[in-house]
ROSEPA-973210 format. One record per residue (C-alpha): x, y, z; residue in three letters. Coordinates in nm, 2 decimals. Layout:
# ROSEPA-973210
<r east="X" north="Y" up="Z" aa="ALA"/>
...
END
This chain:
# ROSEPA-973210
<r east="0.00" north="-0.03" up="-0.01" aa="UNK"/>
<r east="0.25" north="0.22" up="0.06" aa="UNK"/>
<r east="0.42" north="0.13" up="-0.27" aa="UNK"/>
<r east="0.05" north="0.29" up="-0.46" aa="UNK"/>
<r east="0.09" north="0.56" up="-0.25" aa="UNK"/>
<r east="0.41" north="0.64" up="-0.36" aa="UNK"/>
<r east="0.31" north="0.58" up="-0.71" aa="UNK"/>
<r east="-0.01" north="0.79" up="-0.69" aa="UNK"/>
<r east="0.16" north="1.13" up="-0.50" aa="UNK"/>
<r east="0.43" north="1.05" up="-0.79" aa="UNK"/>
<r east="0.19" north="1.04" up="-1.04" aa="UNK"/>
<r east="-0.02" north="1.32" up="-0.90" aa="UNK"/>
<r east="0.30" north="1.56" up="-0.87" aa="UNK"/>
<r east="0.37" north="1.47" up="-1.21" aa="UNK"/>
<r east="0.04" north="1.59" up="-1.39" aa="UNK"/>
<r east="0.02" north="1.89" up="-1.14" aa="UNK"/>
<r east="0.34" north="2.00" up="-1.34" aa="UNK"/>
<r east="0.21" north="1.94" up="-1.64" aa="UNK"/>
<r east="-0.01" north="2.29" up="-1.62" aa="UNK"/>
<r east="0.27" north="2.48" up="-1.48" aa="UNK"/>
<r east="0.49" north="2.43" up="-1.73" aa="UNK"/>
<r east="0.23" north="2.50" up="-2.03" aa="UNK"/>
<r east="0.16" north="2.85" up="-1.82" aa="UNK"/>
<r east="0.55" north="2.90" up="-1.82" aa="UNK"/>
<r east="0.58" north="2.81" up="-2.20" aa="UNK"/>
<r east="0.28" north="3.03" up="-2.30" aa="UNK"/>
<r east="0.41" north="3.36" up="-2.07" aa="UNK"/>
<r east="0.66" north="3.42" up="-2.30" aa="UNK"/>
<r east="0.47" north="3.44" up="-2.62" aa="UNK"/>
<r east="0.18" north="3.58" up="-2.45" aa="UNK"/>
<r east="0.37" north="3.86" up="-2.29" aa="UNK"/>
<r east="0.53" north="3.91" up="-2.63" aa="UNK"/>
<r east="0.21" north="3.98" up="-2.77" aa="UNK"/>
<r east="0.09" north="4.40" up="-2.83" aa="UNK"/>
<r east="-0.27" north="4.49" up="-2.92" aa="UNK"/>
<r east="-0.33" north="4.77" up="-3.10" aa="UNK"/>
<r east="-0.71" north="4.93" up="-3.06" aa="UNK"/>
<r east="-0.78" north="5.07" up="-3.41" aa="UNK"/>
<r east="-1.12" north="5.18" up="-3.56" aa="UNK"/>
<r east="-1.19" north="5.32" up="-3.94" aa="UNK"/>
<r east="-1.48" north="5.47" up="-4.12" aa="UNK"/>
<r east="-1.57" north="5.47" up="-4.48" aa="UNK"/>
<r east="-1.80" north="5.72" up="-4.66" aa="UNK"/>
<r east="-1.94" north="5.59" up="-5.06" aa="UNK"/>
<r east="-2.16" north="5.83" up="-5.24" aa="UNK"/>
<r east="-2.52" north="5.66" up="-5.34" aa="UNK"/>
<r east="-2.76" north="5.74" up="-5.63" aa="UNK"/>
<r east="-3.09" north="5.79" up="-5.52" aa="UNK"/>
<r east="-3.31" north="5.58" up="-5.77" aa="UNK"/>
<r east="-3.68" north="5.61" up="-5.57" aa="UNK"/>
<r east="-3.90" north="5.92" up="-5.52" aa="UNK"/>
<r east="-4.16" north="5.96" up="-5.30" aa="UNK"/>
<r east="-4.43" north="6.19" up="-5.29" aa="UNK"/>
<r east="-4.70" north="6.30" up="-5.01" aa="UNK"/>
<r east="-4.98" north="6.49" up="-5.09" aa="UNK"/>
<r east="-5.27" north="6.63" up="-4.87" aa="UNK"/>
<r east="-5.65" north="6.61" up="-4.93" aa="UNK"/>
<r east="-5.84" north="6.84" up="-4.75" aa="UNK"/>
<r east="-6.20" north="7.04" up="-4.73" aa="UNK"/>
<r east="-6.39" north="7.23" up="-4.45" aa="UNK"/>
<r east="-6.74" north="7.27" up="-4.42" aa="UNK"/>
<r east="-7.05" north="7.35" up="-4.16" aa="UNK"/>
<r east="-7.08" north="7.01" up="-4.02" aa="UNK"/>
<r east="-6.78" north="6.70" up="-3.97" aa="UNK"/>
<r east="-6.98" north="6.49" up="-4.21" aa="UNK"/>
<r east="-6.98" north="6.74" up="-4.48" aa="UNK"/>
<r east="-6.60" north="6.77" up="-4.47" aa="UNK"/>
<r east="-6.47" north="6.35" up="-4.44" aa="UNK"/>
<r east="-6.71" north="6.37" up="-4.73" aa="UNK"/>
<r east="-6.53" north="6.62" up="-4.95" aa="UNK"/>
<r east="-6.22" north="6.44" up="-4.86" aa="UNK"/>
<r east="-6.32" north="6.09" up="-4.91" aa="UNK"/>
<r east="-6.46" north="6.20" up="-5.23" aa="UNK"/>
<r east="-6.09" north="6.33" up="-5.30" aa="UNK"/>
<r east="-5.94" north="6.05" up="-5.14" aa="UNK"/>
<r east="-6.09" north="5.79" up="-5.39" aa="UNK"/>
<r east="-6.05" north="6.00" up="-5.68" aa="UNK"/>
<r east="-5.63" north="6.06" up="-5.67" aa="UNK"/>
<r east="-5.61" north="5.66" up="-5.53" aa="UNK"/>
<r east="-5.78" north="5.58" up="-5.92" aa="UNK"/>
<r east="-5.62" north="5.79" up="-6.08" aa="UNK"/>
<r east="-5.25" north="5.73" up="-5.92" aa="UNK"/>
<r east="-5.37" north="5.28" up="-5.92" aa="UNK"/>
<r east="-5.35" north="5.37" up="-6.32" aa="UNK"/>
<r east="-4.97" north="5.46" up="-6.35" aa="UNK"/>
<r east="-4.79" north="5.15" up="-6.40" aa="UNK"/>
<r east="-4.48" north="5.12" up="-6.09" aa="UNK"/>
<r east="-4.60" north="5.34" up="-5.85" aa="UNK"/>
<r east="-4.69" north="5.21" up="-5.52" aa="UNK"/>
<r east="-4.98" north="5.41" up="-5.36" aa="UNK"/>
<r east="-5.06" north="5.47" up="-4.99" aa="UNK"/>
<r east="-5.28" north="5.63" up="-4.76" aa="UNK"/>
<r east="-5.19" north="5.84" up="-4.45" aa="UNK"/>
<r east="-5.33" north="5.99" up="-4.15" aa="UNK"/>
<r east="-5.70" north="6.09" up="-4.12" aa="UNK"/>
<r east="-5.80" north="6.44" up="-3.89" aa="UNK"/>
<r east="-6.07" north="6.62" up="-3.84" aa="UNK"/>
<r east="-6.10" north="6.89" up="-3.57" aa="UNK"/>
<r east="-6.36" north="7.18" up="-3.51" aa="UNK"/>
<r east="-6.21" north="7.52" up="-3.64" aa="UNK"/>
<r east="-6.50" north="7.71" up="-3.52" aa="UNK"/>
<r east="-6.37" north="8.01" up="-3.33" aa="UNK"/>
<r east="-6.40" north="8.04" up="-2.94" aa="UNK"/>
<r east="-6.60" north="8.35" up="-2.96" aa="UNK"/>
<r east="-6.86" north="8.36" up="-3.23" aa="UNK"/>
<r east="-7.02" north="8.61" up="-3.34" aa="UNK"/>
<r east="-7.40" north="8.61" up="-3.49" aa="UNK"/>
<r east="-7.30" north="8.56" up="-3.83" aa="UNK"/>
<r east="-7.04" north="8.30" up="-3.77" aa="UNK"/>
<r east="-7.08" north="7.93" up="-3.90" aa="UNK"/>
<r east="-6.92" north="7.64" up="-3.75" aa="UNK"/>
<r east="-6.61" north="7.50" up="-3.94" aa="UNK"/>
<r east="-6.54" north="7.12" up="-3.97" aa="UNK"/>
<r east="-6.15" north="7.09" up="-4.10" aa="UNK"/>
<r east="-6.08" north="6.71" up="-4.26" aa="UNK"/>
<r east="-5.77" north="6.58" up="-4.43" aa="UNK"/>
<r east="-5.60" north="6.28" up="-4.54" aa="UNK"/>
<r east="-5.24" north="6.25" up="-4.59" aa="UNK"/>
<r east="-5.18" north="6.02" up="-4.96" aa="UNK"/>
<r east="-4.81" north="5.89" up="-5.00" aa="UNK"/>
<r east="-4.68" north="5.78" up="-5.42" aa="UNK"/>
<r east="-4.33" north="5.58" up="-5.48" aa="UNK"/>
<r east="-4.22" north="5.50" up="-5.73" aa="UNK"/>
<r east="-3.86" north="5.47" up="-5.99" aa="UNK"/>
<r east="-4.00" north="5.64" up="-6.29" aa="UNK"/>
<r east="-3.94" north="6.02" up="-6.15" aa="UNK"/>
<r east="-4.12" north="6.20" up="-6.45" aa="UNK"/>
<r east="-4.42" north="5.94" up="-6.44" aa="UNK"/>
<r east="-4.45" north="6.06" up="-6.04" aa="UNK"/>
<r east="-4.39" north="6.42" up="-6.08" aa="UNK"/>
<r east="-4.61" north="6.40" up="-6.40" aa="UNK"/>
<r east="-4.90" north="6.23" up="-6.17" aa="UNK"/>
<r east="-4.85" north="6.45" up="-5.87" aa="UNK"/>
<r east="-4.91" north="6.74" up="-6.09" aa="UNK"/>
<r east="-5.21" north="6.64" up="-6.16" aa="UNK"/>
<r east="-5.31" north="6.61" up="-5.86" aa="UNK"/>
<r east="-5.25" north="6.90" up="-5.74" aa="UNK"/>
<r east="-5.41" north="7.07" up="-6.00" aa="UNK"/>
<r east="-5.70" north="6.86" up="-5.87" aa="UNK"/>
<r east="-5.68" north="7.07" up="-5.51" aa="UNK"/>
<r east="-5.42" north="6.83" up="-5.33" aa="UNK"/>
<r east="-5.12" north="6.99" up="-5.20" aa="UNK"/>
<r east="-4.83" north="6.84" up="-5.18" aa="UNK"/>
<r east="-4.64" north="6.82" up="-4.83" aa="UNK"/>
<r east="-4.31" north="6.60" up="-4.92" aa="UNK"/>
<r east="-4.12" north="6.51" up="-5.26" aa="UNK"/>
<r east="-3.79" north="6.42" up="-5.31" aa="UNK"/>
<r east="-3.56" north="6.13" up="-5.37" aa="UNK"/>
<r east="-3.39" north="5.89" up="-5.16" aa="UNK"/>
<r east="-3.24" north="5.55" up="-5.15" aa="UNK"/>
<r east="-3.45" north="5.22" up="-5.25" aa="UNK"/>
<r east="-3.37" north="4.93" up="-4.96" aa="UNK"/>
<r east="-3.18" north="4.72" up="-5.16" aa="UNK"/>
<r east="-2.96" north="5.04" up="-5.31" aa="UNK"/>
<r east="-2.87" north="5.13" up="-4.94" aa="UNK"/>
<r east="-2.76" north="4.76" up="-4.83" aa="UNK"/>
<r east="-2.55" north="4.72" up="-5.15" aa="UNK"/>
<r east="-2.43" north="5.08" up="-5.08" aa="UNK"/>
<r east="-2.38" north="4.99" up="-4.72" aa="UNK"/>
<r east="-2.17" north="4.65" up="-4.78" aa="UNK"/>
<r east="-1.97" north="4.85" up="-4.99" aa="UNK"/>
<r east="-1.86" north="5.10" up="-4.74" aa="UNK"/>
<r east="-1.82" north="4.79" up="-4.50" aa="UNK"/>
<r east="-1.53" north="4.63" up="-4.71" aa="UNK"/>
<r east="-1.36" north="5.00" up="-4.80" aa="UNK"/>
<r east="-1.32" north="4.99" up="-4.43" aa="UNK"/>
<r east="-1.24" north="4.68" up="-4.36" aa="UNK"/>
<r east="-0.95" north="4.76" up="-4.62" aa="UNK"/>
<r east="-0.83" north="5.06" up="-4.47" aa="UNK"/>
<r east="-0.83" north="4.91" up="-4.06" aa="UNK"/>
<r east="-0.58" north="4.64" up="-4.20" aa="UNK"/>
<r east="-0.36" north="4.85" up="-4.39" aa="UNK"/>
<r east="-0.41" north="5.08" up="-4.11" aa="UNK"/>
<r east="-0.29" north="4.80" up="-3.87" aa="UNK"/>
<r east="0.01" north="4.75" up="-4.13" aa="UNK"/>
<r east="0.13" north="5.03" up="-4.12" aa="UNK"/>
<r east="0.12" north="5.08" up="-3.75" aa="UNK"/>
<r east="0.26" north="4.71" up="-3.69" aa="UNK"/>
<r east="0.62" north="4.87" up="-3.91" aa="UNK"/>
<r east="0.64" north="5.20" up="-3.73" aa="UNK"/>
<r east="0.68" north="4.99" up="-3.45" aa="UNK"/>
<r east="0.94" north="4.76" up="-3.56" aa="UNK"/>
<r east="0.65" north="4.42" up="-3.50" aa="UNK"/>
<r east="0.45" north="4.22" up="-3.75" aa="UNK"/>
<r east="0.08" north="4.24" up="-3.79" aa="UNK"/>
<r east="-0.02" north="3.91" up="-3.71" aa="UNK"/>
<r east="-0.42" north="3.84" up="-3.66" aa="UNK"/>
<r east="-0.75" north="4.04" up="-3.59" aa="UNK"/>
<r east="-0.83" north="3.91" up="-3.21" aa="UNK"/>
<r east="-1.15" north="4.07" up="-3.23" aa="UNK"/>
<r east="-1.39" north="4.28" up="-3.49" aa="UNK"/>
<r east="-1.71" north="4.48" up="-3.41" aa="UNK"/>
<r east="-1.90" north="4.61" up="-3.77" aa="UNK"/>
<r east="-2.13" north="4.91" up="-3.82" aa="UNK"/>
<r east="-2.04" north="5.07" up="-3.49" aa="UNK"/>
<r east="-2.11" north="5.41" up="-3.70" aa="UNK"/>
<r east="-2.50" north="5.56" up="-3.72" aa="UNK"/>
<r east="-2.72" north="5.42" up="-3.96" aa="UNK"/>
<r east="-2.73" north="5.43" up="-4.33" aa="UNK"/>
<r east="-2.74" north="5.84" up="-4.39" aa="UNK"/>
<r east="-3.12" north="5.93" up="-4.50" aa="UNK"/>
<r east="-3.14" north="6.16" up="-4.78" aa="UNK"/>
<r east="-3.28" north="6.51" up="-4.71" aa="UNK"/>
<r east="-3.64" north="6.54" up="-4.97" aa="UNK"/>
<r east="-3.53" north="6.84" up="-5.19" aa="UNK"/>
<r east="-3.80" north="6.94" up="-5.37" aa="UNK"/>
<r east="-3.81" north="7.24" up="-5.59" aa="UNK"/>
<r east="-4.18" north="7.42" up="-5.75" aa="UNK"/>
<r east="-4.23" north="7.56" up="-6.04" aa="UNK"/>
<r east="-4.37" north="7.90" up="-5.99" aa="UNK"/>
<r east="-4.63" north="7.94" up="-6.29" aa="UNK"/>
<r east="-4.96" north="7.99" up="-6.32" aa="UNK"/>
<r east="-5.03" north="7.66" up="-6.53" aa="UNK"/>
<r east="-5.15" north="7.39" up="-6.25" aa="UNK"/>
<r east="-5.14" north="7.07" up="-6.44" aa="UNK"/>
<r east="-4.72" north="7.18" up="-6.45" aa="UNK"/>
<r east="-4.55" north="6.89" up="-6.29" aa="UNK"/>
<r east="-4.33" north="6.97" up="-5.98" aa="UNK"/>
<r east="-3.91" north="6.86" up="-5.97" aa="UNK"/>
<r east="-3.77" north="6.73" up="-5.79" aa="UNK"/>
<r east="-3.33" north="6.69" up="-5.83" aa="UNK"/>
<r east="-3.17" north="6.41" up="-5.68" aa="UNK"/>
<r east="-2.86" north="6.45" up="-5.51" aa="UNK"/>
<r east="-2.60" north="6.15" up="-5.39" aa="UNK"/>
<r east="-2.63" north="6.01" up="-5.07" aa="UNK"/>
<r east="-2.33" north="5.92" up="-4.87" aa="UNK"/>
<r east="-2.34" north="5.59" up="-4.64" aa="UNK"/>
<r east="-2.12" north="5.51" up="-4.36" aa="UNK"/>
<r east="-2.00" north="5.25" up="-4.27" aa="UNK"/>
<r east="-1.74" north="5.20" up="-3.93" aa="UNK"/>
<r east="-1.52" north="4.90" up="-3.77" aa="UNK"/>
<r east="-1.33" north="4.86" up="-3.52" aa="UNK"/>
<r east="-1.11" north="4.56" up="-3.41" aa="UNK"/>
<r east="-0.84" north="4.43" up="-3.21" aa="UNK"/>
<r east="-0.52" north="4.39" up="-3.37" aa="UNK"/>
<r east="-0.20" north="4.13" up="-3.26" aa="UNK"/>
<r east="0.11" north="4.25" up="-3.35" aa="UNK"/>
<r east="0.44" north="4.02" up="-3.28" aa="UNK"/>
<r east="0.80" north="4.05" up="-3.32" aa="UNK"/>
<r east="0.98" north="4.03" up="-3.62" aa="UNK"/>
END
């Protein structure tokens, strides 16, 4: 039994030395590593390829029912005309009715109720949509917003390209920094994508033509949209 006890004791000693040996071997290598924290942002310009218009139908009458009836009729006609244009997506927006009667009415004051609803038009064919907006304006609808923006798939492709450029820039900076420090870039220990704000959306820009011809369509000038992506990483630098 003494022999067994000694044997197990020696065995335990041998096995306990293994992790100590591993730590001793790993220590110098780990100490030789230099961690470099880097961040890089890239920006690309994308051409807007989708135009959006928001129009409003509104009416005033002595009763809420009468005001709503006029708005409903105007919207029904506008929707029917918009749906007849190929490639135009049509959606209705908020609907509101409120009392505009003065708080201190006189003997000649009549009730005033106002109703309004918005209509959103979206498409790739700018000429067709602008022509439709001009027609709807001539029929009494007011334009609230008009302009170009990036379609979702276009924004996604631009974001991917910006990310690719940011990663390439990060890799180049890691190599340059290592060279300046007399070291060699080994690998990235961790990488974080999209640390920057989300894709920048374009500001809607509409230029309305001042003309006596109510049927003349408005104009909307497209501007390139900046799309950004950012990356952060820990680069591992080792001796040459």
